[in-house]
C-alpha positions in Angstrom: -101.6 -3.1 39.9 -98.7 -4.5 37.8 -95.2 -4.1 39.1 -92.3 -2.6 37.2 -89.3 -4.8 37.8 -85.7 -3.9 36.8 -84.0 -7.3 36.5 -80.4 -8.2 35.6 -77.8 -10.8 36.1 -74.6 -9.5 37.8 -71.2 -10.8 38.9 -70.5 -10.8 42.6 -68.4 -7.7 42.2 -71.3 -5.8 40.7 -70.6 -6.0 36.9 -73.4 -6.7 34.3 -70.9 -6.6 31.4 -67.3 -7.9 31.6 -64.4 -6.0 30.1 -63.8 -6.2 26.3 -67.4 -5.8 25.2 -67.7 -5.7 21.4 -70.7 -6.0 19.0 -69.9 -9.7 18.6 -69.6 -10.1 22.4 -71.9 -7.5 23.9 -71.4 -9.0 27.4 -67.6 -8.8 27.2 -65.1 -11.6 27.5 -66.7 -14.4 29.4 -69.8 -12.3 30.2 -72.2 -15.0 29.1 -71.3 -16.7 32.4 -73.8 -14.3 34.0 -76.7 -16.2 32.3 -75.6 -19.8 33.1 -78.5 -19.9 35.6 -81.0 -19.3 32.9 -79.5 -20.7 29.8 -77.0 -23.4 31.0 -77.7 -27.1 31.2 -76.4 -27.4 34.8 -79.1 -25.5 36.6 -82.7 -26.8 36.1 -83.9 -24.8 39.2 -82.6 -21.6 37.5 -84.5 -22.4 34.3 -87.6 -23.1 36.4 -87.2 -19.8 38.2 -86.8 -18.0 34.8 -90.0 -19.6 33.5 -91.9 -18.6 36.6 -90.7 -15.0 36.3 -91.6 -14.8 32.6 -95.1 -16.2 33.3 -95.7 -13.0 35.4 -94.6 -10.6 32.7 -97.0 -9.0 30.2 -94.5 -6.6 28.5 -90.9 -5.6 28.5 -89.0 -2.4 28.1 -85.4 -2.1 26.9 -83.1 0.4 25.4 -81.9 0.7 21.8 -78.5 -0.8 22.5 -80.1 -4.0 24.0 -82.4 -4.2 21.0 -79.5 -3.8 18.5 -77.3 -6.4 20.3 -80.1 -8.9 20.8 -81.6 -8.7 17.3 -78.1 -9.5 16.0 -77.7 -12.4 18.4 -81.0 -14.0 17.6 -84.2 -12.6 19.1 -85.7 -12.0 15.7 -89.3 -10.9 15.3 -90.5 -12.9 18.3 -88.4 -11.0 20.9 -86.9 -12.4 24.1 -89.9 -14.5 25.0 -89.8 -16.5 21.7 -93.1 -18.1 20.8 -95.0 -16.2 23.6 -94.3 -13.1 21.6 -94.8 -10.6 24.5 -94.6 -7.0 23.4 -91.2 -5.2 23.8 -91.1 -1.4 24.0 -87.7 0.0 22.9 -86.7 3.4 24.2 -84.7 5.1 21.5 -83.9 8.5 20.0 -84.6 7.2 16.5 -86.5 4.3 15.1 -84.1 1.9 13.4 -84.3 1.3 9.7 -84.0 -2.5 9.9 -87.0 -3.7 11.9 -88.0 -7.4 11.7 -91.3 -7.8 9.8 -94.2 -8.7 12.0 -92.1 -8.1 15.1 -93.2 -7.6 18.7 -91.3 -4.3 19.0 -92.7 -0.8 19.5 -90.2 2.0 19.3 -90.8 4.9 21.8 -88.9 8.1 21.0 -90.4 10.3 23.7 -89.0 8.9 26.9 -89.4 6.3 29.5 -92.7 7.6 30.9 -94.4 7.1 27.6 -92.8 3.7 27.2 -94.1 2.7 30.6 -97.6 4.0 29.8 -97.7 1.9 26.6 -96.2 -1.2 28.4 -98.8 -0.9 31.1 -101.6 -0.9 28.5 -100.2 -3.9 26.8 -99.4 -5.9 30.0 -102.8 -5.5 31.6 -102.6 -7.0 35.1 -99.1 -8.5 34.5 -95.7 -7.1 35.4 -93.5 -5.0 33.2 -89.9 -6.1 32.9 -87.2 -3.5 32.4 -84.4 -5.5 31.0 -81.3 -5.5 28.9 -78.6 -3.1 29.9 -78.1 -1.1 33.1 -78.7 2.3 31.5 -82.4 1.9 31.0 -82.9 0.4 34.4 -81.0 3.2 36.1 -83.3 5.7 34.4 -86.4 3.9 35.8 -84.9 3.8 39.3 -83.8 7.5 39.2 -87.3 8.5 38.1 -89.0 6.5 40.8 -90.8 4.4 38.2 -89.4 1.0 39.3 -91.2 -1.0 42.0 -88.7 -3.9 42.3 -85.1 -4.7 41.5 -84.2 -8.3 40.7 -80.5 -9.3 40.9 -79.2 -12.7 39.8 -75.8 -12.8 41.4 -73.5 -15.2 39.5 -70.6 -16.7 41.4 -67.9 -15.0 39.4 -65.7 -11.9 39.9 -65.0 -9.9 36.7 -62.7 -7.3 38.2 -63.9 -4.7 35.7 -66.6 -3.9 33.2 -69.9 -2.1 33.4 -71.7 -1.9 36.7 -75.4 -2.3 37.3 -75.7 0.8 39.6 -73.1 3.4 38.5 -75.5 6.2 37.6 -78.5 6.3 40.0 -77.7 9.6 41.6 -76.6 10.5 45.1 -79.9 10.0 46.9 -80.3 7.0 49.1 -82.8 4.5 47.8 -84.3 2.3 50.5 -84.9 -1.4 49.6 -86.6 -4.3 51.4 -85.7 -7.9 50.6 -88.8 -9.5 49.0 -87.3 -12.9 48.3 -84.0 -14.8 48.1 -83.6 -18.1 46.2 -80.4 -20.0 45.7 -79.7 -22.2 42.7 -76.5 -23.9 41.7 -75.5 -21.1 39.3 -76.7 -18.0 41.0 -78.3 -16.4 44.1 -81.6 -14.7 43.1 -82.6 -11.6 45.1 -85.7 -9.6 44.6 -85.8 -6.2 46.3 -88.9 -4.0 46.9 -88.2 -0.3 46.5 -89.5 1.6 49.5 -91.5 4.6 48.2 
């Protein structure tokens, strides 16, 4: 069965957004540093790792804030996978008025469970990526719907910002290390959630 993977880049001190986030800089001042492993020129092994991860994904789920920020910064109608045009299910309270024509987006207004059901249908045997901001991922972890957590630890300390795991509840969640890969711009850890 396809796995549900909550996947994010994070600073060594646990932040996925640096301080000073604005609509123009949704990752905060210097926050783009988190994605050097995937987008930068200096880490070909990181880009290869990203390509391998994307090849295993059949659909993505994100929240409305990620959709709004990313559409403004260039996803456009094709979504985060570009020409591959994989479906993106956006969990939101209200469908936005400015949706790109012929886009890959489906807006789900009745919760994460329905978003996951639709994503599973679209993904077939491939994985579902829960991506974007920490809020949507935390919802999946709290509800017991995530199978794995992927963390790409960038070698930077932000000292403040928005954390990946601030709101997961007070229950212990047991994890097993599934894989660890080091590249020049990040350490990539995949954890299996013990259920």
